[in-house]
One Martini backbone bead per residue (centre of mass of N, CA, C, O) as a GRO file, in nm:
protein
  248
    1MET     BB    1  -1.590   2.221  -3.046
    2ARG     BB    2  -1.592   2.256  -2.742
    3VAL     BB    3  -1.871   2.400  -2.730
    4LEU     BB    4  -2.030   2.168  -2.837
    5ASP     BB    5  -1.963   1.968  -2.615
    6VAL     BB    6  -2.075   2.119  -2.383
    7LEU     BB    7  -2.372   2.145  -2.491
    8LYS     BB    8  -2.415   1.836  -2.519
    9ASP     BB    9  -2.379   1.780  -2.210
   10LEU     BB   10  -2.614   1.959  -2.114
   11VAL     BB   11  -2.840   1.810  -2.284
   12TYR     BB   12  -2.655   1.524  -2.300
   13PRO     BB   13  -2.577   1.363  -2.046
   14GLU     BB   14  -2.364   1.153  -1.909
   15LYS     BB   15  -2.386   0.855  -1.797
   16PRO     BB   16  -2.331   0.672  -1.547
   17VAL     BB   17  -2.127   0.423  -1.396
   18CYS     BB   18  -2.117   0.122  -1.300
   19LEU     BB   19  -1.911  -0.045  -1.056
   20ALA     BB   20  -2.004  -0.335  -1.102
   21CYS     BB   21  -2.085  -0.378  -1.438
   22GLY     BB   22  -2.020  -0.103  -1.641
   23ARG     BB   23  -2.282   0.030  -1.690
   24ARG     BB   24  -2.498   0.245  -1.791
   25TYR     BB   25  -2.725   0.478  -1.612
   26ASP     BB   26  -3.011   0.655  -1.496
   27HIS     BB   27  -3.084   0.517  -1.216
   28SER     BB   28  -3.025   0.532  -0.842
   29GLU     BB   29  -3.031   0.494  -0.495
   30ILE     BB   30  -2.724   0.433  -0.554
   31GLU     BB   31  -2.443   0.579  -0.601
   32GLY     BB   32  -2.264   0.354  -0.847
   33ILE     BB   33  -2.521   0.146  -0.842
   34CYS     BB   34  -2.738  -0.004  -1.010
   35ASP     BB   35  -3.056  -0.129  -1.009
   36ARG     BB   36  -2.981  -0.408  -1.151
   37CYS     BB   37  -2.790  -0.480  -0.912
   38LEU     BB   38  -2.951  -0.425  -0.653
   39VAL     BB   39  -3.168  -0.657  -0.692
   40ARG     BB   40  -2.925  -0.872  -0.631
   41PHE     BB   41  -2.960  -0.791  -0.353
   42SER     BB   42  -2.980  -0.913  -0.002
   43PHE     BB   43  -3.159  -0.748   0.197
   44ILE     BB   44  -3.176  -0.674   0.541
   45THR     BB   45  -3.497  -0.676   0.748
   46GLU     BB   46  -3.468  -0.963   0.889
   47ALA     BB   47  -3.328  -1.051   1.214
   48CYS     BB   48  -3.124  -1.076   1.446
   49PRO     BB   49  -3.116  -0.853   1.715
   50VAL     BB   50  -2.816  -0.896   1.774
   51CYS     BB   51  -2.622  -0.985   1.508
   52GLY     BB   52  -2.796  -0.924   1.215
   53ARG     BB   53  -2.857  -1.188   1.100
   54GLU     BB   54  -2.978  -1.393   0.891
   55VAL     BB   55  -3.250  -1.618   0.918
   56VAL     BB   56  -3.270  -1.974   0.827
   57PRO     BB   57  -3.569  -1.974   0.887
   58ALA     BB   58  -3.723  -1.693   1.025
   59THR     BB   59  -3.982  -1.831   1.159
   60LEU     BB   60  -3.812  -1.959   1.410
   61ILE     BB   61  -3.773  -1.671   1.582
   62GLU     BB   62  -3.952  -1.421   1.602
   63GLY     BB   63  -3.737  -1.185   1.722
   64GLN     BB   64  -3.542  -1.371   1.831
   65PRO     BB   65  -3.265  -1.495   1.910
   66CYS     BB   66  -3.040  -1.678   1.797
   67PRO     BB   67  -2.883  -1.970   1.884
   68GLU     BB   68  -2.606  -1.843   1.907
   69CYS     BB   69  -2.685  -1.593   2.098
   70LYS     BB   70  -2.800  -1.785   2.318
   71ASN     BB   71  -2.545  -1.944   2.374
   72GLU     BB   72  -2.360  -1.656   2.306
   73ARG     BB   73  -2.341  -1.347   2.408
   74PRO     BB   74  -2.239  -1.088   2.281
   75PRO     BB   75  -2.072  -0.787   2.393
   76TYR     BB   76  -2.248  -0.644   2.226
   77ASN     BB   77  -2.536  -0.503   2.178
   78PHE     BB   78  -2.548  -0.468   1.851
   79ALA     BB   79  -2.604  -0.577   1.515
   80ARG     BB   80  -2.566  -0.479   1.159
   81SER     BB   81  -2.662  -0.555   0.822
   82VAL     BB   82  -2.735  -0.499   0.485
   83PHE     BB   83  -2.636  -0.784   0.364
   84THR     BB   84  -2.608  -1.084   0.212
   85TYR     BB   85  -2.342  -1.322   0.180
   86SER     BB   86  -2.434  -1.357  -0.146
   87GLY     BB   87  -2.385  -1.395  -0.453
   88TYR     BB   88  -2.356  -1.090  -0.613
   89ALA     BB   89  -2.276  -0.931  -0.350
   90ARG     BB   90  -2.018  -1.101  -0.303
   91GLU     BB   91  -1.869  -1.037  -0.555
   92VAL     BB   92  -1.851  -0.725  -0.503
   93LEU     BB   93  -1.719  -0.740  -0.225
   94LEU     BB   94  -1.461  -0.900  -0.319
   95GLU     BB   95  -1.365  -0.681  -0.518
   96TYR     BB   96  -1.321  -0.473  -0.288
   97LYS     BB   97  -1.121  -0.661  -0.115
   98TYR     BB   98  -0.925  -0.798  -0.361
   99GLY     BB   99  -0.943  -0.597  -0.643
  100HIS     BB  100  -0.878  -0.307  -0.615
  101ARG     BB  101  -1.172  -0.134  -0.520
  102PRO     BB  102  -1.206   0.160  -0.360
  103ASP     BB  103  -1.453   0.291  -0.514
  104LEU     BB  104  -1.670   0.102  -0.352
  105ALA     BB  105  -1.691   0.260  -0.079
  106GLU     BB  106  -1.921   0.458  -0.151
  107PRO     BB  107  -2.175   0.282  -0.190
  108PHE     BB  108  -2.144   0.126   0.069
  109SER     BB  109  -2.168   0.374   0.253
  110GLN     BB  110  -2.454   0.446   0.172
  111MET     BB  111  -2.579   0.183   0.290
  112LEU     BB  112  -2.483   0.229   0.581
  113PHE     BB  113  -2.638   0.491   0.626
  114LEU     BB  114  -2.924   0.371   0.619
  115TYR     BB  115  -2.880   0.185   0.870
  116TYR     BB  116  -2.787   0.404   1.057
  117ASP     BB  117  -3.053   0.567   1.045
  118GLU     BB  118  -3.227   0.325   1.161
  119TYR     BB  119  -3.024   0.204   1.418
  120PHE     BB  120  -2.808   0.467   1.535
  121LYS     BB  121  -2.901   0.766   1.555
  122ASP     BB  122  -3.015   0.726   1.876
  123ARG     BB  123  -2.719   0.631   2.017
  124GLU     BB  124  -2.489   0.841   2.054
  125ILE     BB  125  -2.244   0.835   1.875
  126ASP     BB  126  -1.895   0.912   1.908
  127TYR     BB  127  -1.748   0.658   1.746
  128LEU     BB  128  -1.563   0.538   1.460
  129ILE     BB  129  -1.440   0.197   1.427
  130PRO     BB  130  -1.220   0.003   1.265
  131VAL     BB  131  -1.116  -0.290   1.152
  132PRO     BB  132  -0.819  -0.406   1.166
  133MET     BB  133  -0.507  -0.441   0.986
  134HIS     BB  134  -0.247  -0.594   0.907
  135GLY     BB  135   0.033  -0.470   0.762
  136ASP     BB  136   0.086  -0.695   0.551
  137ARG     BB  137  -0.200  -0.706   0.436
  138LYS     BB  138  -0.214  -0.396   0.360
  139THR     BB  139   0.027  -0.406   0.155
  140TYR     BB  140  -0.099  -0.619  -0.034
  141ARG     BB  141  -0.383  -0.466  -0.086
  142GLY     BB  142  -0.346  -0.119  -0.011
  143TYR     BB  143  -0.603  -0.154   0.194
  144ASN     BB  144  -0.860  -0.085   0.431
  145GLN     BB  145  -1.187  -0.152   0.392
  146ALA     BB  146  -1.310  -0.066   0.663
  147ALA     BB  147  -1.171   0.219   0.681
  148ARG     BB  148  -1.323   0.334   0.440
  149LEU     BB  149  -1.607   0.300   0.534
  150ALA     BB  150  -1.584   0.472   0.792
  151LYS     BB  151  -1.484   0.734   0.671
  152GLU     BB  152  -1.733   0.776   0.479
  153LEU     BB  153  -1.945   0.766   0.698
  154SER     BB  154  -1.854   0.993   0.888
  155LYS     BB  155  -1.939   1.221   0.683
  156LYS     BB  156  -2.243   1.164   0.678
  157VAL     BB  157  -2.291   1.148   1.021
  158LYS     BB  158  -2.107   1.323   1.191
  159VAL     BB  159  -1.878   1.110   1.305
  160GLU     BB  160  -1.597   1.030   1.442
  161TYR     BB  161  -1.290   0.908   1.329
  162LYS     BB  162  -1.115   0.609   1.469
  163ASP     BB  163  -0.779   0.489   1.399
  164VAL     BB  164  -0.673   0.298   1.695
  165LEU     BB  165  -0.625   0.004   1.600
  166TYR     BB  166  -0.413  -0.292   1.632
  167ARG     BB  167  -0.276  -0.561   1.450
  168VAL     BB  168  -0.045  -0.788   1.587
  169LYS     BB  169  -0.190  -1.050   1.445
  170ASN     BB  170  -0.132  -1.263   1.168
  171SER     BB  171  -0.365  -1.439   1.087
  172LEU     BB  172  -0.546  -1.661   0.971
  173PRO     BB  173  -0.771  -1.736   0.768
  174LEU     BB  174  -1.092  -1.742   0.899
  175TYR     BB  175  -1.263  -1.901   0.681
  176THR     BB  176  -1.103  -2.184   0.766
  177LEU     BB  177  -1.235  -2.161   1.049
  178THR     BB  178  -1.361  -2.224   1.324
  179LYS     BB  179  -1.492  -2.067   1.575
  180LYS     BB  180  -1.310  -2.163   1.797
  181ALA     BB  181  -1.044  -2.106   1.628
  182ARG     BB  182  -1.092  -1.802   1.589
  183LYS     BB  183  -1.069  -1.726   1.896
  184LEU     BB  184  -0.781  -1.821   1.936
  185GLU     BB  185  -0.651  -1.657   1.702
  186LEU     BB  186  -0.763  -1.365   1.846
  187GLU     BB  187  -0.604  -1.367   2.088
  188GLY     BB  188  -0.428  -1.079   2.127
  189ALA     BB  189  -0.472  -0.911   1.832
  190PHE     BB  190  -0.541  -0.640   2.000
  191GLU     BB  191  -0.445  -0.289   1.998
  192LEU     BB  192  -0.336   0.010   2.078
  193LYS     BB  193  -0.206   0.270   1.959
  194GLU     BB  194   0.032   0.472   1.988
  195LYS     BB  195  -0.060   0.748   2.178
  196VAL     BB  196  -0.331   0.641   2.280
  197ASP     BB  197  -0.590   0.746   2.475
  198PRO     BB  198  -0.832   0.565   2.650
  199SER     BB  199  -0.995   0.791   2.809
  200ILE     BB  200  -1.167   0.897   2.555
  201PHE     BB  201  -1.358   0.621   2.575
  202LYS     BB  202  -1.490   0.671   2.827
  203ASP     BB  203  -1.833   0.614   2.824
  204LYS     BB  204  -1.871   0.552   2.530
  205ASN     BB  205  -2.001   0.530   2.200
  206ILE     BB  206  -1.942   0.255   1.986
  207LEU     BB  207  -1.869   0.203   1.629
  208ILE     BB  208  -1.822  -0.087   1.447
  209ILE     BB  209  -1.644  -0.128   1.131
  210ASP     BB  210  -1.730  -0.362   0.854
  211ASP     BB  211  -1.778  -0.578   0.600
  212ILE     BB  212  -1.791  -0.876   0.760
  213ILE     BB  213  -1.996  -1.127   0.889
  214THR     BB  214  -1.960  -1.457   0.975
  215THR     BB  215  -1.953  -1.534   1.315
  216GLY     BB  216  -1.854  -1.284   1.511
  217THR     BB  217  -1.562  -1.296   1.640
  218THR     BB  218  -1.431  -1.028   1.568
  219SER     BB  219  -1.647  -0.841   1.692
  220SER     BB  220  -1.623  -0.958   1.981
  221GLU     BB  221  -1.320  -0.907   2.038
  222ILE     BB  222  -1.330  -0.597   1.998
  223SER     BB  223  -1.547  -0.529   2.195
  224HIS     BB  224  -1.411  -0.643   2.444
  225PHE     BB  225  -1.162  -0.444   2.424
  226VAL     BB  226  -1.334  -0.172   2.435
  227LEU     BB  227  -1.456  -0.223   2.712
  228LYS     BB  228  -1.207  -0.316   2.888
  229GLU     BB  229  -0.957  -0.121   2.780
  230MET     BB  230  -1.145   0.157   2.702
  231GLY     BB  231  -1.425   0.203   2.864
  232ALA     BB  232  -1.672   0.163   2.734
  233GLN     BB  233  -2.029   0.157   2.741
  234ASN     BB  234  -2.083   0.107   2.419
  235VAL     BB  235  -2.134  -0.144   2.164
  236TYR     BB  236  -2.137  -0.157   1.810
  237VAL     BB  237  -2.240  -0.301   1.481
  238LEU     BB  238  -2.137  -0.237   1.128
  239THR     BB  239  -2.212  -0.397   0.809
  240ALA     BB  240  -2.239  -0.489   0.486
  241ALA     BB  241  -2.211  -0.802   0.571
  242SER     BB  242  -2.356  -1.145   0.614
  243VAL     BB  243  -2.383  -1.454   0.737
  244PRO     BB  244  -2.604  -1.674   0.770
  245VAL     BB  245  -2.834  -1.835   0.982
  246LYS     BB  246  -2.867  -2.193   0.987
  247LEU     BB  247  -3.151  -2.392   1.027
  248ASP     BB  248  -3.264  -2.730   1.076
   0.00000   0.00000   0.00000
C-alpha cells in the first residue's frame, strides 16, 4: 500500500496549499501564495522616489518627491515598498503580523527579494537590519515579523543579517497617533544591543527591513539613529507594504 501511495505521489503530486486562502493551486510566481490571491495585491510600480509610497493620484507628482518628502526629507537615501497596504493584501499582512502566522514570512520575503533585486542590488548593501520590537510586545506576539522577513531575505540576497537594535520604549500603538505624535513617541526609543560594537557599521551601507510604512516616522527615526550613532554611510529602507500618500 505504501508503495502504491509513493507511486501515486510521483505520477499525481499533491498540489501546494496557498498560505493566504488555503486552497490548493497549480502555479504561482510566489511560492506559498496562489496566483488568484496575488492578483488581489496592489503591487507598487510607480511611487514617490524618496519614501517609495504610492501617490494617489500619481499623475500629480510625475516622478518628483511627494509633498510629504518635499516638506521634510527623510534621513534615509530612499525607501521602497512591495505593495500598497489596502484591501486583501492588508488582510494577509495583518494575519502575518497579528495572527501568529510566521509561515507567511517566506512568501513575503520572496516578494521583498524581487524588489531588492530591482532597487538595491547595485547599492553594495553591507548589512540587513530589522526594525526592532519591544520585548513585551514580542512576548505577546511570539515573534518579530520584521526580523523574520529580514532573516529570510538575507539568505536569498547573501547579505549579512544583523539584529542589533533594541527598542527600549514600548510606545503606544503608532497607528492611533498623528505623524507629529509618532515622532515624539519614538524619540529615544532605539538603542544598540549590549556588547554590539558600533564601529563595525561605520561607513557601511545599511538596509532597514520592516513590514509596513505608515507615515515613515519609524523608518526615519531608525535611519537617523543608524547614521548618527552607528556612523553608517548610507541607509535604505525596504518594506512589504506602505500606506499611500493621498493628494487632495
